[in-house]
KEKE-3310 file (N, C-alpha, C; in steps of 0.2 Angstrom, whole numbers, plus 5000, padded with zeros to 4 digits):
npx = (4991:5001:5002:5004:5017:5026:5034:5044:5059:5073:5082:5082:5075:5062:5049:5046:5030:5022:5011:5006:4992:4994:5008:5023:5030:5038:5050:5050:5044:5029:5016:5004:4993:4984:4970:4971:4972:4960:4961:4957:4956:4959:4957:4966:4962:4969:4972:4972:4961:4950:4953:4946:4933:4928:4920:4907:4904:4900:4907:4920:4919:4916:4927:4937:4932:4934:4945:4951:4944:4953:4965:4959:4962:4972:4984:5000:5000:5008:5013:5024:5032:5043:5055:5067:5083:5089:5080:5069:5076:5076:5063:5054:5057:5050:5036:5034:5035:5020:5014:5018:5011:4998:4996:4997:4995:4989:4987:4999:5006:5015:5030:5038:5035:5047:5062:5073:5067:5061:5072:5076:5067:5066:5080:5077:5068:5073:5082:5074:5069:5078:5078:5067:5055:5047:5037:5034:5021:5017:5009:5008:5004:5008:5021:5020:5020:5004:4998:5000:5008:5014:5021:5023:5028:5028:5031:5017:5008:5005:5004:4997:5005:5006:4998:4993:4985:4984:4977:4968:4957:4956:4958:4950:4939:4945:4944:4958:4964:4958:4962:4978:4978:4972:4981:4992:4986:4985:4999:5004:4998:5003:5015:5013:5007:4995:4987:4980:4981:4977:4979:4973:4959:4942:4933:4936:4941:4930:4927:4933:4934:4924:4930:4939:4957:4962:4974:4988:4992:5005:5009:5023:5028:5040:5039:5032:5022:5016:5016:5008:4998:4995:4993:4985:4971:4973:4969:4956:4952:4955:4950:4941:4952:4947:4934:4920:4916:4910:4923:4930:4933:4945:4953:4968:4985:4997:5012:5018:5030:5043:5044:5046:5056:5069:5064:5066:5067:5063:5061:5074:5065:5053:5048:5033:5025:5015:4998:4992:4983:4972:4964:4962)
npy = (5014:5019:5031:5026:5018:5025:5035:5032:5032:5030:5029:5039:5049:5057:5063:5080:5083:5073:5075:5074:5081:5098:5095:5104:5121:5125:5138:5155:5153:5153:5141:5130:5117:5104:5096:5075:5060:5054:5042:5030:5028:5025:5027:5022:5013:5012:4998:4980:4974:4985:4987:4976:4980:4990:4983:4974:4956:4948:4950:4948:4934:4929:4930:4922:4910:4905:4907:4895:4886:4885:4880:4868:4859:4851:4857:4865:4881:4895:4909:4924:4936:4949:4961:4966:4972:4961:4948:4955:4956:4940:4939:4948:4944:4934:4937:4946:4936:4933:4942:4944:4934:4938:4948:4944:4944:4954:4973:4983:4998:4995:4995:4983:4973:4976:4969:4977:4990:4983:4980:4991:4996:4985:4987:4998:4994:4987:4995:5004:4994:4993:5002:5002:5007:4999:4984:4968:4956:4939:4926:4909:4892:4876:4880:4890:4905:4914:4926:4943:4959:4975:4986:5004:5013:5027:5037:5039:5033:5022:5013:5002:5000:4989:4975:4957:4943:4927:4920:4910:4897:4888:4891:4903:4902:4906:4919:4924:4936:4946:4939:4941:4956:4959:4955:4962:4973:4972:4970:4981:4990:4985:4993:5004:5012:5026:5029:5022:5019:5014:5014:5012:5011:5001:4988:4979:4986:4994:4986:4989:5002:5018:5030:5044:5052:5064:5064:5075:5086:5095:5109:5122:5137:5153:5166:5177:5185:5177:5166:5169:5172:5158:5151:5159:5154:5140:5138:5139:5125:5119:5107:5100:5093:5080:5069:5059:5048:5034:5021:5025:5013:5016:5021:5029:5032:5040:5034:5042:5056:5057:5041:5037:5044:5039:5028:5015:4999:4982:4967:4952:4938:4934:4920:4917:4906:4906:4914:4930:4936:4942:4930:4921)
npz = (4935:4933:4942:4953:4953:4944:4947:4956:4951:4957:4974:4978:4971:4969:4964:4964:4963:4966:4981:4999:5008:5016:5013:5013:5007:4993:4995:4988:4976:4965:4970:4969:4973:4966:4964:4962:4966:4973:4989:4997:5014:5033:5050:5063:5078:5097:5099:5094:5100:5099:5087:5080:5084:5077:5065:5061:5070:5063:5053:5055:5057:5048:5039:5046:5045:5032:5032:5040:5033:5025:5032:5034:5023:5022:5020:5020:5026:5029:5036:5031:5036:5033:5036:5035:5025:5019:5021:5009:4999:4997:4997:4990:4976:4974:4976:4967:4957:4959:4955:4940:4937:4938:4932:4919:4900:4902:4901:4911:4920:4929:4933:4939:4928:4922:4921:4925:4930:4942:4948:4953:4962:4971:4976:4983:4991:4999:5004:5013:5023:5031:5038:5046:5039:5028:5024:5023:5019:5018:5011:5012:5002:5005:5001:4991:4985:4988:4993:4995:5004:5002:5013:5018:5028:5036:5049:5058:5053:5041:5024:5012:5000:4988:4985:4981:4975:4971:4957:4956:4953:4964:4977:4977:4985:4999:5003:5002:4999:5009:5022:5020:5020:5033:5042:5038:5043:5057:5059:5058:5067:5078:5077:5082:5074:5068:5059:5041:5025:5011:4998:4985:4977:4976:4973:4985:4994:4999:5008:5021:5023:5020:5019:5011:5006:4997:4987:4979:4964:4962:4956:4953:4950:4942:4950:4940:4927:4919:4927:4937:4932:4928:4940:4945:4937:4940:4954:4954:4954:4965:4978:4994:5005:5013:5011:5011:5005:4993:4989:4972:4959:4953:4960:4965:4973:4977:4985:5003:4998:5006:5009:4996:4991:5000:4998:5005:5012:5014:5027:5034:5030:5043:5048:5053:5067:5072:5068:5062:5076:5073:5066:5073)
capx = (4994:5006:5003:5007:5024:5032:5038:5050:5064:5080:5081:5082:5072:5056:5046:5041:5023:5014:5010:5000:4987:4999:5016:5027:5027:5042:5052:5051:5039:5022:5013:4998:4993:4976:4966:4977:4968:4957:4964:4955:4962:4956:4958:4967:4963:4975:4975:4969:4951:4947:4953:4943:4927:4925:4917:4903:4905:4898:4914:4926:4920:4918:4935:4940:4929:4935:4953:4950:4942:4959:4968:4958:4963:4978:4988:5005:4999:5013:5013:5032:5033:5049:5056:5075:5083:5091:5072:5067:5080:5074:5056:5052:5056:5044:5032:5033:5033:5013:5013:5018:5006:4992:4996:5001:4992:4986:4993:5000:5011:5020:5040:5039:5035:5053:5070:5078:5063:5060:5078:5078:5061:5070:5084:5075:5064:5076:5084:5067:5067:5083:5076:5060:5050:5046:5037:5032:5018:5017:5003:5012:5001:5012:5026:5018:5015:4996:4995:5007:5006:5020:5017:5027:5028:5028:5029:5013:5005:5005:5003:4998:5007:5004:4997:4991:4985:4985:4971:4969:4950:4956:4959:4945:4934:4947:4945:4967:4966:4957:4966:4982:4977:4970:4988:4995:4984:4987:5006:5000:4993:5009:5021:5009:5003:4986:4981:4981:4979:4974:4982:4974:4952:4944:4925:4937:4943:4925:4925:4937:4934:4923:4934:4945:4960:4965:4981:4989:4997:5009:5011:5025:5031:5042:5033:5032:5016:5014:5017:5002:4989:4992:4990:4975:4967:4973:4965:4946:4951:4955:4945:4942:4957:4943:4930:4918:4913:4911:4930:4931:4937:4951:4956:4975:4986:5006:5014:5023:5035:5048:5047:5049:5063:5070:5060:5071:5066:5060:5067:5073:5059:5051:5041:5029:5023:5006:4995:4987:4977:4965:4962:4961)
capy = (5012:5025:5036:5023:5017:5028:5042:5028:5028:5026:5028:5044:5054:5055:5070:5087:5086:5072:5077:5075:5089:5098:5094:5110:5123:5129:5148:5160:5151:5151:5135:5126:5109:5102:5087:5071:5054:5051:5037:5026:5027:5023:5029:5017:5013:5011:4991:4976:4973:4991:4989:4973:4983:4994:4980:4969:4953:4943:4952:4944:4929:4925:4929:4917:4904:4905:4906:4891:4882:4882:4875:4860:4856:4847:4862:4871:4887:4898:4916:4926:4943:4953:4968:4969:4972:4953:4946:4958:4953:4934:4939:4951:4944:4928:4940:4949:4930:4931:4949:4943:4929:4940:4951:4939:4943:4960:4978:4987:5003:4997:4995:4976:4969:4976:4967:4985:4992:4979:4979:4997:4995:4980:4989:5005:4992:4983:5001:5008:4989:4992:5010:5003:5010:4996:4977:4963:4951:4933:4920:4903:4887:4872:4885:4893:4912:4914:4932:4946:4966:4977:4992:5008:5016:5033:5040:5034:5032:5014:5013:4997:5002:4985:4967:4955:4938:4923:4921:4901:4895:4882:4898:4907:4901:4905:4925:4926:4946:4948:4936:4945:4963:4958:4952:4967:4977:4971:4972:4990:4990:4983:4996:5009:5017:5026:5028:5018:5022:5006:5016:5009:5011:4996:4987:4974:4990:4996:4982:4991:5009:5025:5036:5044:5058:5068:5066:5084:5087:5101:5114:5127:5141:5155:5172:5181:5187:5169:5163:5172:5171:5150:5150:5162:5149:5132:5138:5137:5118:5117:5104:5098:5087:5075:5066:5053:5046:5029:5021:5023:5006:5017:5028:5025:5036:5041:5034:5048:5058:5055:5037:5039:5048:5035:5019:5009:4991:4977:4964:4946:4933:4931:4915:4916:4899:4905:4919:4935:4934:4943:4926:4916)
capz = (4939:4932:4946:4960:4954:4939:4953:4960:4948:4960:4979:4982:4966:4970:4962:4970:4961:4969:4987:5002:5010:5022:5013:5015:5000:4992:4996:4981:4971:4965:4972:4967:4973:4962:4968:4959:4965:4981:4992:5004:5022:5040:5056:5069:5087:5100:5101:5091:5101:5096:5078:5078:5087:5069:5061:5064:5073:5060:5047:5057:5058:5039:5037:5051:5044:5027:5033:5043:5028:5021:5036:5034:5016:5023:5017:5023:5027:5031:5037:5030:5038:5032:5038:5035:5018:5018:5019:5005:4992:4995:4997:4985:4969:4974:4975:4958:4953:4960:4952:4933:4934:4940:4925:4913:4896:4903:4903:4917:4918:4933:4932:4939:4923:4919:4924:4928:4935:4948:4952:4957:4965:4975:4980:4987:4997:5005:5010:5016:5027:5037:5045:5050:5035:5026:5028:5016:5020:5012:5014:5009:5004:5001:4997:4983:4987:4987:4994:4998:5004:5005:5016:5019:5036:5037:5054:5063:5046:5037:5017:5012:4993:4985:4986:4975:4978:4966:4953:4955:4954:4970:4983:4979:4993:5005:5003:5001:5000:5016:5025:5019:5021:5041:5045:5037:5047:5063:5061:5058:5074:5082:5075:5083:5065:5070:5052:5035:5018:5007:4993:4978:4978:4974:4976:4990:4997:5004:5015:5026:5024:5012:5017:5006:5007:4992:4983:4977:4959:4964:4952:4954:4944:4944:4951:4933:4923:4916:4934:4941:4927:4928:4947:4946:4936:4945:4960:4953:4952:4973:4984:5001:5008:5015:5007:5013:4998:4991:4985:4966:4958:4949:4966:4967:4978:4978:4994:5002:4997:5010:5010:4990:4990:5003:4997:5009:5013:5021:5033:5033:5033:5049:5049:5061:5067:5073:5064:5066:5081:5071:5063:5076)
cpx = (5000:5008:5006:5014:5029:5036:5043:5056:5071:5077:5079:5081:5065:5054:5043:5033:5018:5015:5005:4996:4994:5005:5018:5028:5035:5043:5053:5047:5032:5020:5006:4997:4984:4976:4968:4971:4966:4962:4962:4961:4957:4958:4960:4965:4970:4978:4969:4961:4948:4947:4947:4935:4925:4921:4913:4905:4905:4906:4920:4925:4920:4925:4937:4938:4932:4943:4957:4948:4948:4965:4965:4958:4967:4982:4993:5003:5001:5013:5023:5031:5040:5050:5063:5075:5087:5082:5070:5069:5079:5065:5052:5051:5051:5038:5031:5034:5025:5011:5013:5014:4998:4991:4997:4994:4987:4989:4993:5006:5017:5025:5041:5039:5041:5060:5072:5072:5062:5067:5077:5072:5064:5075:5081:5072:5067:5082:5079:5067:5074:5082:5069:5053:5047:5042:5031:5028:5018:5011:5006:5007:5007:5018:5026:5016:5008:4994:5001:5003:5011:5017:5024:5025:5030:5027:5023:5007:5007:5001:5002:4998:5005:5004:4993:4989:4986:4980:4970:4960:4952:4957:4954:4941:4937:4949:4954:4968:4963:4960:4974:4984:4975:4978:4993:4992:4987:4995:5008:5001:4999:5015:5020:5008:4995:4983:4986:4979:4980:4978:4978:4964:4949:4935:4928:4938:4936:4923:4928:4938:4928:4926:4938:4949:4963:4971:4984:4993:4999:5011:5016:5028:5034:5037:5036:5025:5012:5012:5010:4995:4987:4990:4984:4971:4965:4970:4957:4948:4954:4949:4946:4947:4954:4938:4926:4913:4913:4917:4930:4934:4943:4955:4963:4979:4996:5008:5020:5029:5043:5050:5049:5055:5068:5069:5065:5069:5063:5064:5068:5068:5058:5047:5039:5024:5017:5003:4993:4982:4971:4962:4960:4955)
cpy = (5016:5029:5034:5022:5020:5032:5037:5025:5026:5028:5035:5051:5052:5062:5074:5086:5081:5074:5076:5081:5089:5100:5103:5114:5126:5137:5150:5158:5151:5142:5133:5120:5108:5093:5082:5065:5055:5042:5036:5026:5026:5026:5025:5017:5011:5003:4987:4976:4977:4991:4983:4976:4987:4990:4976:4962:4946:4943:4948:4935:4925:4926:4922:4909:4903:4904:4898:4883:4880:4878:4868:4856:4853:4851:4866:4877:4889:4906:4918:4932:4946:4959:4969:4968:4964:4949:4950:4958:4945:4934:4941:4948:4940:4934:4943:4941:4929:4937:4948:4939:4930:4946:4951:4942:4951:4967:4982:4990:5000:4993:4986:4973:4968:4974:4974:4986:4989:4979:4985:4998:4990:4983:4996:5000:4989:4989:5005:5002:4989:4997:5010:5005:5006:4988:4974:4957:4946:4927:4915:4897:4881:4874:4888:4902:4915:4922:4936:4953:4969:4986:4998:5011:5023:5038:5036:5035:5025:5015:5003:4999:4996:4980:4967:4949:4932:4919:4914:4899:4890:4887:4902:4908:4904:4913:4927:4935:4949:4947:4941:4953:4963:4958:4959:4973:4976:4971:4980:4995:4991:4987:5002:5016:5019:5029:5025:5020:5016:5009:5016:5008:5006:4994:4983:4981:4995:4990:4985:4999:5012:5030:5037:5051:5058:5069:5073:5083:5094:5104:5120:5132:5150:5162:5179:5184:5179:5162:5162:5171:5162:5148:5153:5156:5142:5133:5138:5130:5114:5115:5103:5094:5081:5074:5059:5049:5036:5029:5021:5017:5010:5022:5024:5032:5036:5038:5041:5049:5057:5049:5036:5041:5043:5028:5015:5001:4988:4974:4957:4942:4933:4928:4915:4908:4900:4914:4922:4933:4936:4937:4922:4917)
cpz = (4938:4940:4953:4960:4948:4943:4956:4956:4950:4967:4981:4975:4966:4967:4968:4967:4963:4976:4992:5004:5015:5021:5013:5005:4997:4992:4987:4975:4971:4967:4971:4969:4972:4964:4960:4961:4971:4984:5000:5011:5028:5046:5061:5073:5090:5099:5095:5093:5099:5089:5077:5080:5081:5066:5064:5065:5068:5052:5049:5056:5051:5037:5041:5049:5038:5028:5035:5037:5024:5022:5036:5027:5017:5020:5021:5023:5032:5031:5036:5033:5035:5035:5040:5029:5016:5017:5012:4998:4992:4993:4992:4979:4970:4974:4968:4954:4952:4955:4943:4933:4935:4933:4919:4906:4898:4903:4909:4917:4923:4931:4936:4932:4918:4923:4928:4933:4941:4951:4955:4962:4971:4980:4986:4993:5000:5009:5017:5024:5032:5041:5046:5044:5029:5029:5023:5021:5017:5015:5009:5008:4999:4999:4992:4988:4986:4987:4997:4997:5005:5006:5018:5023:5035:5047:5057:5059:5041:5028:5015:5002:4988:4986:4980:4979:4970:4963:4952:4958:4962:4977:4982:4985:5000:5006:5005:5004:5007:5022:5028:5021:5028:5044:5044:5041:5054:5065:5062:5063:5082:5083:5078:5078:5068:5065:5046:5029:5015:5000:4984:4981:4975:4977:4983:4996:5001:5009:5021:5029:5018:5017:5014:5009:5000:4990:4979:4970:4959:4958:4955:4947:4947:4948:4944:4931:4923:4921:4936:4938:4928:4933:4947:4945:4938:4951:4960:4955:4959:4975:4990:5001:5009:5011:5010:5009:4996:4986:4978:4962:4955:4954:4967:4971:4976:4985:4995:5002:5000:5011:5003:4990:4996:5001:4999:5008:5018:5026:5029:5035:5039:5048:5054:5058:5070:5071:5068:5073:5078:5068:5066:5080)
residu = (MET:THR:ALA:LEU:TYR:ALA:TYR:ILE:PRO:SER:ASP:PHE:ASN:ALA:PRO:ASP:GLN:ILE:VAL:LEU:PRO:GLY:HIS:PRO:ARG:PRO:ASP:GLY:ARG:LEU:CYS:THR:ASP:LEU:PRO:PHE:MET:PRO:ALA:PRO:TYR:LEU:ASP:LEU:PRO:ASP:ASN:LEU:ALA:ALA:PHE:GLU:ALA:LEU:TYR:PRO:GLN:ARG:PHE:TRP:LYS:GLU:ILE:ARG:ARG:ARG:TYR:ARG:MET:LEU:GLU:ARG:GLN:LYS:LEU:ALA:VAL:GLU:TRP:VAL:VAL:VAL:THR:ASP:ALA:PRO:GLY:MET:ARG:GLN:TRP:LEU:PRO:ARG:ALA:ARG:ARG:LEU:PHE:LEU:GLN:ARG:TRP:GLU:LYS:ARG:TYR:THR:SER:CYS:ARG:TRP:VAL:ASP:ASP:ASN:GLY:PHE:ALA:GLU:HIS:LEU:ARG:SER:ALA:ALA:ASN:LEU:ALA:ASP:VAL:ASP:LYS:ALA:GLN:LEU:THR:LEU:LEU:LEU:VAL:ASP:GLY:VAL:VAL:THR:ALA:TYR:ALA:LEU:SER:LEU:LEU:ASP:GLY:ARG:CYS:CYS:TYR:ILE:TYR:HIS:HIS:ALA:ILE:LEU:MET:ASP:GLU:ARG:TYR:LYS:PRO:TYR:ALA:LEU:ALA:ALA:CYS:CYS:LEU:THR:THR:SER:PHE:ALA:SER:ALA:LEU:ARG:SER:THR:CYS:ASN:GLY:LEU:THR:LEU:CYS:ARG:GLY:GLY:ALA:HIS:LYS:SER:LEU:TRP:THR:SER:GLN:GLN:ARG:VAL:VAL:ARG:TRP:ARG:VAL:THR:SER:PRO:GLN:THR:LEU:GLY:GLY:TYR:LEU:LEU:HIS:GLY:LYS:SER:ASP:LEU:LEU:LEU:VAL:GLN:ASP:THR:VAL:ALA:GLU:PRO:ILE:GLY:ALA:GLU:ALA:GLU:ILE:ALA:ALA:PRO:ARG:CYS:LEU:VAL:ALA:GLY:PHE:TYR:GLY:LEU:SER:ALA:GLY:VAL:ARG:LEU:LYS:THR:HIS:SER:SER:ILE:LEU:LEU)
# end
């Protein structure tokens, strides 16, 4: 988890060492980008219907079936989509409560476990939301946050940066993670994104894609003898930027540097009375 969170200490302090393929190189310094983490990704089509066509009908049928099972339990089911700073300040702390419950008595290096660390993330998320670069989706059941997904928007790419579900046996039959991610994907399509990065690998991510993109760890040095020796050896470690292999359980990605350098924010909770069309 360190790679995913530790590099956001403040709004405008992103490390130069974690980059995506093609990131501009500094002038006057030696620069080598070493393979760091694989990130699951998916090319998005132009519309929702084309997105649904990427998967078998039985795939969507099963997700919808489980979602309707939840609705039939006579529970108050509500989606909240946050796209501005006031909403982020209201709802991200509630998402954090779920996160803390999810990781109770388990180790995580995520700074959300620390009040000061979370305050920095909240401030950054609120800033990003106000410039349309972040969005938070939450699923509420009887007023309780049971799932959330925090997305960062970098031009035409959507990064599912952080998500979790309530680990409660009562909700296990309803595929809360799939429902929440599906709604986030639909929002990405509506925002004209043409790419989706799932940021962290795992068995459940393989439901959506088997493609990966390699995130790089950037090493820079002055143009000295030691620098040339260092970069001459590090070049031997370079690999292709894109692979199509099964997603590893520990795969992670750092969000794009331009977003981290602004990690701006999400919006005032817009309550949706109708659900994502993917789920209906």
